[in-house]
C-alpha positions as semicolon CSV with decimal commas, in nm:
position;residue;x (nm);y (nm);z (nm)
1;M;1,047;8,162;24,647
2;F;0,837;8,080;24,953
3;V;0,880;8,434;25,087
4;H;0,772;8,589;24,758
5;A;0,467;8,361;24,725
6;G;0,377;8,437;25,086
7;L;0,400;8,812;25,022
8;V;0,178;8,783;24,714
9;L;-0,077;8,581;24,911
10;S;-0,068;8,829;25,199
11;I;-0,120;9,126;24,963
12;M;-0,415;8,950;24,798
13;V;-0,575;8,873;25,135
14;I;-0,526;9,232;25,257
15;A;-0,666;9,372;24,932
16;F;-0,973;9,147;24,963
17;I;-1,032;9,246;25,328
18;V;-0,993;9,618;25,253
19;A;-1,234;9,593;24,959
20;K;-1,493;9,409;25,170
21;W;-1,447;9,665;25,450
22;A;-1,521;9,935;25,192
23;K;-1,848;9,746;25,121
24;V;-1,741;9,638;24,775
25;T;-1,920;9,328;24,643
26;T;-1,756;8,988;24,680
27;E;-1,700;8,962;24,305
28;L;-1,521;9,297;24,278
29;S;-1,329;9,229;24,600
30;M;-1,186;8,915;24,441
31;A;-1,101;9,111;24,126
32;V;-0,921;9,372;24,338
33;A;-0,728;9,094;24,516
34;A;-0,627;8,938;24,183
35;L;-0,516;9,274;24,043
36;A;-0,318;9,360;24,358
37;G;-0,137;9,025;24,346
38;A;-0,067;9,066;23,975
39;L;0,075;9,418;24,020
40;F;0,309;9,306;24,298
41;H;0,427;8,993;24,117
42;T;0,475;9,128;23,764
43;K;0,527;9,499;23,842
44;G;0,257;9,562;23,583
45;I;-0,079;9,434;23,461
46;P;-0,053;9,085;23,302
47;V;-0,344;9,131;23,061
48;R;-0,298;8,792;22,896
49;H;-0,323;8,604;23,224
50;L;-0,622;8,806;23,344
51;V;-0,809;8,742;23,019
52;E;-0,709;8,377;23,008
53;G;-0,817;8,331;23,370
54;S;-1,154;8,495;23,307
55;F;-1,232;8,218;23,054
56;N;-1,123;7,928;23,277
57;Y;-1,482;7,843;23,367
58;F;-1,652;7,957;23,047
59;D;-1,805;7,613;22,990
60;V;-1,942;7,606;23,345
61;C;-2,100;7,949;23,292
62;L;-2,268;7,827;22,972
63;I;-2,413;7,527;23,155
64;F;-2,537;7,744;23,438
65;I;-2,700;8,003;23,208
66;T;-2,877;7,752;22,983
67;A;-2,993;7,539;23,278
68;T;-3,137;7,840;23,458
69;F;-3,309;7,952;23,138
70;F;-3,467;7,606;23,114
71;M;-3,600;7,627;23,470
72;N;-3,732;7,981;23,413
73;I;-3,918;7,863;23,103
74;L;-4,081;7,589;23,311
75;K;-4,169;7,836;23,584
76;E;-4,325;8,089;23,346
77;S;-4,521;7,818;23,166
78;G;-4,690;7,725;23,494
79;A;-4,531;7,379;23,517
80;V;-4,377;7,438;23,860
81;T;-4,700;7,574;24,010
82;F;-4,891;7,282;23,855
83;M;-4,659;7,030;24,021
84;V;-4,689;7,183;24,367
85;R;-5,069;7,227;24,345
86;S;-5,109;6,871;24,218
87;I;-4,903;6,726;24,502
88;V;-5,098;6,921;24,764
89;S;-5,437;6,835;24,611
90;R;-5,359;6,464;24,580
91;F;-5,166;6,395;24,901
92;F;-5,287;6,656;25,151
93;K;-5,420;6,377;25,377
94;H;-5,082;6,199;25,380
95;R;-4,855;6,447;25,555
96;Y;-4,523;6,259;25,536
97;L;-4,575;6,155;25,175
98;C;-4,649;6,517;25,092
99;L;-4,325;6,624;25,264
100;L;-4,134;6,359;25,068
101;L;-4,269;6,478;24,734
102;L;-4,207;6,843;24,820
103;T;-3,846;6,750;24,899
104;I;-3,809;6,599;24,552
105;V;-3,958;6,914;24,395
106;M;-3,707;7,124;24,593
107;L;-3,413;6,916;24,468
108;V;-3,488;6,946;24,096
109;P;-3,406;7,314;24,019
110;G;-3,070;7,316;24,197
111;A;-2,973;6,975;24,058
112;I;-3,032;7,102;23,705
113;T;-2,882;7,450;23,746
114;G;-2,616;7,389;24,013
115;S;-2,743;7,684;24,219
116;G;-2,929;7,680;24,549
117;A;-3,052;8,032;24,477
118;A;-3,232;7,899;24,167
119;T;-3,423;7,658;24,390
120;V;-3,519;7,936;24,631
121;F;-3,642;8,166;24,355
122;T;-3,815;7,893;24,153
123;V;-4,001;7,687;24,414
124;G;-3,906;7,837;24,752
125;T;-4,215;8,052;24,798
126;L;-4,451;7,780;24,671
127;V;-4,313;7,509;24,902
128;G;-4,285;7,757;25,188
129;T;-4,656;7,837;25,154
130;V;-4,747;7,469;25,178
131;L;-4,520;7,413;25,479
132;T;-4,679;7,708;25,657
133;C;-5,022;7,557;25,590
134;M;-4,894;7,241;25,759
135;G;-4,843;7,433;26,082
136;I;-4,464;7,452;26,053
137;S;-4,319;7,763;26,218
138;P;-4,160;8,041;26,008
139;N;-3,815;7,962;26,155
140;R;-3,836;7,598;26,055
141;T;-3,992;7,676;25,717
142;A;-3,706;7,912;25,625
143;A;-3,448;7,659;25,747
144;I;-3,607;7,379;25,544
145;I;-3,611;7,589;25,227
146;F;-3,245;7,685;25,267
147;L;-3,122;7,334;25,352
148;C;-3,314;7,171;25,067
149;A;-3,182;7,442;24,835
150;A;-2,825;7,373;24,953
151;M;-2,870;7,000;24,895
152;S;-3,022;7,066;24,553
153;A;-2,707;7,260;24,459
154;A;-2,502;6,960;24,570
155;A;-2,719;6,712;24,380
156;P;-2,620;6,569;24,040
157;P;-2,591;6,619;23,750
158;I;-2,462;6,977;23,800
159;N;-2,247;7,028;24,108
160;L;-2,039;7,337;24,037
161;W;-1,794;7,280;24,327
162;A;-1,714;6,927;24,210
163;M;-1,689;7,041;23,847
164;M;-1,448;7,324;23,928
165;A;-1,230;7,115;24,158
166;A;-1,224;6,827;23,908
167;A;-1,129;7,063;23,625
168;G;-0,846;7,210;23,833
169;S;-0,699;6,868;23,910
170;N;-0,734;6,726;23,556
171;M;-0,993;6,482;23,685
172;P;-1,287;6,386;23,458
173;Y;-1,627;6,477;23,596
174;V;-1,740;6,114;23,578
175;G;-1,874;5,881;23,845
176;F;-2,017;6,149;24,073
177;T;-2,385;6,076;24,014
178;K;-2,443;5,806;24,277
179;P;-2,236;5,948;24,566
180;L;-2,373;6,300;24,517
181;L;-2,727;6,162;24,485
182;V;-2,699;5,966;24,810
183;L;-2,550;6,256;25,005
184;S;-2,786;6,525;24,873
185;V;-3,107;6,321;24,895
186;V;-3,033;6,191;25,245
187;G;-2,930;6,542;25,355
188;A;-3,250;6,697;25,215
189;L;-3,472;6,428;25,371
190;L;-3,300;6,466;25,709
191;S;-3,360;6,841;25,695
192;M;-3,723;6,811;25,586
193;F;-3,828;6,546;25,837
194;I;-3,628;6,672;26,136
195;L;-3,757;7,028;26,102
196;G;-4,097;6,942;25,957
197;A;-4,186;6,647;26,179
198;R;-4,412;6,848;26,407
199;G;-4,719;7,001;26,253
200;K;-5,057;6,911;26,114
201;Q;-5,221;6,787;25,798
202;V;-5,220;7,033;25,509
203;D;-5,503;7,284;25,521
204;L;-5,604;7,221;25,160
205;Q;-5,836;7,516;25,109
206;S;-5,592;7,761;25,265
207;A;-5,296;7,621;25,066
208;L;-5,476;7,631;24,730
209;A;-5,601;7,983;24,801
210;E;-5,249;8,112;24,871
211;L;-5,073;7,926;24,588
212;P;-5,073;8,091;24,242
213;E;-5,317;7,951;23,988
214;S;-5,177;7,713;23,726
215;P;-5,295;7,711;23,361
216;T;-5,613;7,506;23,323
217;D;-5,477;7,306;23,028
218;M;-5,144;7,220;23,193
219;N;-5,095;6,846;23,253
220;W;-4,826;6,599;23,355
221;F;-4,737;6,521;22,993
222;K;-4,649;6,887;22,928
223;V;-4,455;6,900;23,254
224;G;-4,265;6,577;23,194
225;L;-4,181;6,599;22,823
226;P;-3,903;6,863;22,856
227;F;-3,740;6,660;23,135
228;F;-3,772;6,344;22,924
229;V;-3,594;6,515;22,634
230;L;-3,316;6,635;22,865
231;F;-3,258;6,299;23,034
232;A;-3,291;6,109;22,703
233;L;-3,011;6,320;22,553
234;V;-2,792;6,261;22,859
235;A;-2,866;5,887;22,858
236;A;-2,809;5,852;22,482
237;G;-2,452;5,972;22,516
238;R;-2,386;5,707;22,779
239;I;-2,570;5,421;22,611
240;W;-2,424;5,482;22,264
241;P;-2,096;5,665;22,338
242;F;-1,944;5,589;21,994
243;S;-2,256;5,661;21,787
244;M;-2,418;5,957;21,960
245;P;-2,271;6,296;21,860
246;I;-2,128;6,498;22,149
247;V;-2,412;6,738;22,216
248;G;-2,288;6,901;22,536
249;L;-2,496;7,006;22,835
250;P;-2,561;7,367;22,721
251;L;-2,717;7,248;22,394
252;M;-2,912;6,979;22,582
253;F;-3,067;7,245;22,803
254;I;-3,149;7,461;22,500
255;L;-3,324;7,167;22,328
256;A;-3,517;7,092;22,648
257;S;-3,612;7,462;22,672
258;I;-3,741;7,456;22,312
259;T;-3,950;7,152;22,401
260;A;-4,093;7,334;22,703
261;L;-4,179;7,632;22,481
262;L;-4,357;7,412;22,229
263;V;-4,576;7,236;22,488
264;S;-4,644;7,545;22,700
265;P;-5,020;7,606;22,734
266;H;-4,971;7,975;22,660
267;K;-4,728;8,187;22,461
268;L;-4,416;8,282;22,653
269;R;-4,211;8,600;22,625
270;V;-3,886;8,426;22,540
271;V;-3,672;8,738;22,501
272;E;-3,787;8,880;22,833
273;I;-3,731;8,548;23,010
274;A;-3,381;8,525;22,861
275;S;-3,306;8,886;22,966
276;E;-3,429;8,825;23,319
277;T;-3,224;8,505;23,336
278;I;-2,903;8,684;23,238
279;H;-2,978;8,974;23,473
280;S;-3,034;8,741;23,771
281;L;-2,718;8,545;23,692
282;I;-2,481;8,842;23,662
283;P;-2,350;8,803;24,022
284;L;-2,284;8,429;23,983
285;V;-2,134;8,451;23,634
286;G;-1,929;8,745;23,757
287;I;-1,791;8,546;24,045
288;M;-1,701;8,258;23,811
289;V;-1,507;8,502;23,592
290;V;-1,316;8,663;23,879
291;V;-1,250;8,327;24,043
292;G;-1,077;8,219;23,722
293;M;-0,870;8,539;23,725
294;L;-0,784;8,496;24,093
295;I;-0,673;8,135;24,051
296;Q;-0,470;8,223;23,739
297;I;-0,277;8,497;23,920
298;M;-0,225;8,277;24,225
299;A;-0,085;8,003;24,002
300;L;0,135;8,252;23,817
301;S;0,284;8,394;24,138
302;G;0,323;8,068;24,329
303;A;0,062;8,160;24,594
304;R;-0,160;7,872;24,488
305;G;0,131;7,630;24,518
306;L;0,204;7,764;24,867
307;I;-0,154;7,694;24,976
308;S;-0,141;7,350;24,815
309;L;0,182;7,269;24,994
310;G;0,034;7,378;25,325
311;V;-0,270;7,158;25,270
312;V;-0,095;6,842;25,149
313;T;0,148;6,842;25,440
314;L;-0,132;6,819;25,697
315;P;-0,204;6,478;25,855
316;L;-0,526;6,314;25,739
317;S;-0,653;6,296;26,096
318;V;-0,629;6,674;26,125
319;L;-0,821;6,719;25,801
320;F;-1,095;6,476;25,902
321;V;-1,143;6,663;26,230
322;T;-1,141;7,014;26,081
323;L;-1,276;6,999;25,725
324;W;-1,639;6,990;25,839
325;L;-1,581;7,343;25,975
326;I;-1,322;7,478;25,728
327;L;-1,517;7,404;25,410
328;P;-1,851;7,571;25,499
329;V;-1,675;7,873;25,655
330;S;-1,452;7,915;25,349
331;E;-1,763;7,900;25,128
332;G;-1,916;8,178;25,334
333;L;-1,604;8,386;25,273
334;L;-1,516;8,316;24,908
335;Q;-1,811;8,123;24,761
336;Y;-1,717;7,914;24,456
337;A;-1,352;8,022;24,471
338;V;-1,291;7,767;24,746
339;A;-1,344;7,475;24,507
340;P;-1,030;7,531;24,296
341;L;-0,841;7,696;24,582
342;L;-0,884;7,426;24,849
343;G;-1,054;7,146;24,659
344;V;-0,773;7,083;24,410
345;P;-0,489;7,031;24,664
346;L;-0,720;6,832;24,891
347;I;-0,828;6,595;24,617
348;L;-0,466;6,548;24,507
349;L;-0,372;6,471;24,867
350;F;-0,655;6,221;24,912
351;N;-0,562;6,051;24,585
352;M;-0,197;6,035;24,691
353;K;-0,301;5,876;25,021
354;G;-0,489;5,602;24,835
355;M;-0,839;5,730;24,906
356;E;-1,116;5,715;24,645
357;P;-1,102;6,070;24,498
358;V;-1,457;6,074;24,357
359;I;-1,613;5,985;24,693
360;A;-1,388;6,233;24,874
361;L;-1,470;6,517;24,634
362;S;-1,842;6,431;24,649
363;A;-1,833;6,463;25,028
364;M;-1,654;6,799;25,011
365;A;-1,887;6,924;24,737
366;T;-2,183;6,852;24,967
367;M;-2,025;7,037;25,261
368;W;-1,952;7,355;25,066
369;P;-2,314;7,456;24,984
370;L;-2,399;7,452;25,355
371;G;-2,174;7,756;25,394
372;D;-2,402;7,964;25,173
373;C;-2,593;8,072;25,484
374;L;-2,282;8,206;25,660
375;P;-2,167;8,570;25,658
376;P;-2,020;8,772;25,498
377;T;-2,168;8,646;25,169
378;A;-2,461;8,423;25,282
379;V;-2,600;8,435;24,928
380;V;-2,857;8,155;24,946
381;G;-2,941;8,216;25,313
382;R;-3,024;8,581;25,255
383;A;-3,211;8,495;24,935
384;T;-3,423;8,253;25,139
385;V;-3,521;8,500;25,411
386;M;-3,597;8,768;25,152
387;E;-3,803;8,540;24,927
388;L;-4,007;8,409;25,223
389;K;-4,035;8,758;25,379
390;F;-3,891;8,614;25,701
391;K;-3,939;8,855;25,992
392;G;-3,718;8,695;26,257
393;S;-3,351;8,748;26,338
394;Y;-3,117;8,604;26,076
395;T;-2,868;8,471;26,332
396;K;-3,079;8,391;26,638
397;D;-3,378;8,246;26,457
398;F;-3,281;8,131;26,108
399;L;-2,919;8,015;26,153
400;K;-2,986;7,861;26,493
401;T;-3,270;7,651;26,350
402;C;-3,041;7,523;26,072
403;L;-2,767;7,398;26,308
404;V;-2,888;7,046;26,392
405;P;-2,955;6,931;26,032
406;I;-2,632;7,096;25,917
407;A;-2,436;6,910;26,188
408;L;-2,587;6,576;26,080
409;I;-2,512;6,640;25,712
410;L;-2,152;6,740;25,794
411;L;-2,113;6,423;26,003
412;M;-2,241;6,211;25,714
413;C;-2,001;6,379;25,471
414;T;-1,709;6,331;25,711
415;L;-1,790;5,960;25,733
416;F;-1,791;5,946;25,353
417;L;-1,442;6,097;25,360
418;V;-1,310;5,857;25,622
419;F;-1,459;5,548;25,456
420;S;-1,416;5,659;25,094
421;N;-1,252;5,335;24,984
422;E;-1,528;5,124;25,139
423;L;-1,785;5,336;24,950
424;A;-1,605;5,307;24,616
425;F;-1,886;5,086;24,485
426;L;-2,095;5,406;24,444
427;V;-1,859;5,535;24,174
428;G;-1,971;5,464;23,820
């Protein structure tokens, strides 16, 4: 049994490496690995398992699509540009307060969509322009945008790594708000103020000249109302759990999007925005589909159980010393696939050892997004340098500048793991 599972796992790894060597995308490489493992294990193509696996994270895909559509509606209506221009115009004389507010703006898109790339594409260029006008170097500006985007992906309410790992371990996605909020906000603030500490006051005229114009009749009411509708729907389900119908996050985001359309100062091309949203999300939705297939085949063949057994037999001390490195590197290799692959056995082990599983999973789910700047995938890192038109070396300039804040965030997450029981008061 162990030999067979090991052979299946080896074949899947080799198939993935060969596909990546042939310059196949990460999504298709995972699909090739799943198909190779299925062929070896079943001596055929288990269509039922492949189809069933592809729908494992269907609900997560719906949340991600509708949330990104909501943010794109806000962006096209001019709400995002209005927020950034208003912050700069009002607080340009107060440098640190301006940095604080820009950090909050950076956290919102990823927190709502679960994707750091959404933050980069929605507000990355706008915030990067302001940071440059503060005298912050291109290296530090790019690093700040990436790190805040990574922390926004880790922020509640939508943390895809925590959701996928929780789903795989039959653990309700409840109680994560406070621990994820603490970790992501502190991590983003550390990144912003460590890298952005040196500089000057915002050059207001230069910043406003470089930022896009916002609609003249846009105001804070029109910006805030869609968010109010979204958070009111979320809160209503918690305040009146037995009276409020179960709306579901996808429908909540659709209702918030309709609100944003109604209060938009100009008519929006809804069909085009929806088409662009789907087009931009094809890689991420694709990877969610193939991750489900991969995990299904690994479970069918016993390869997933072999990995789980290898993880749960490790001493806790070894995990505490190595997870800060293993989790980001594995994210750079497999992206979201690491959540069900490594997250599920880890969370079962921590629970078995008497640790608070919600705190432990929150810490891991904050470490994983930091790996999105690491090769071979480096999805959010490469999106950042492309969006900002960064001219320096990716490794020597960009990655090197990110190291100190990343090390501090990983240390904080490791401490959350070690002292998970003492931090259990954050759950709820």
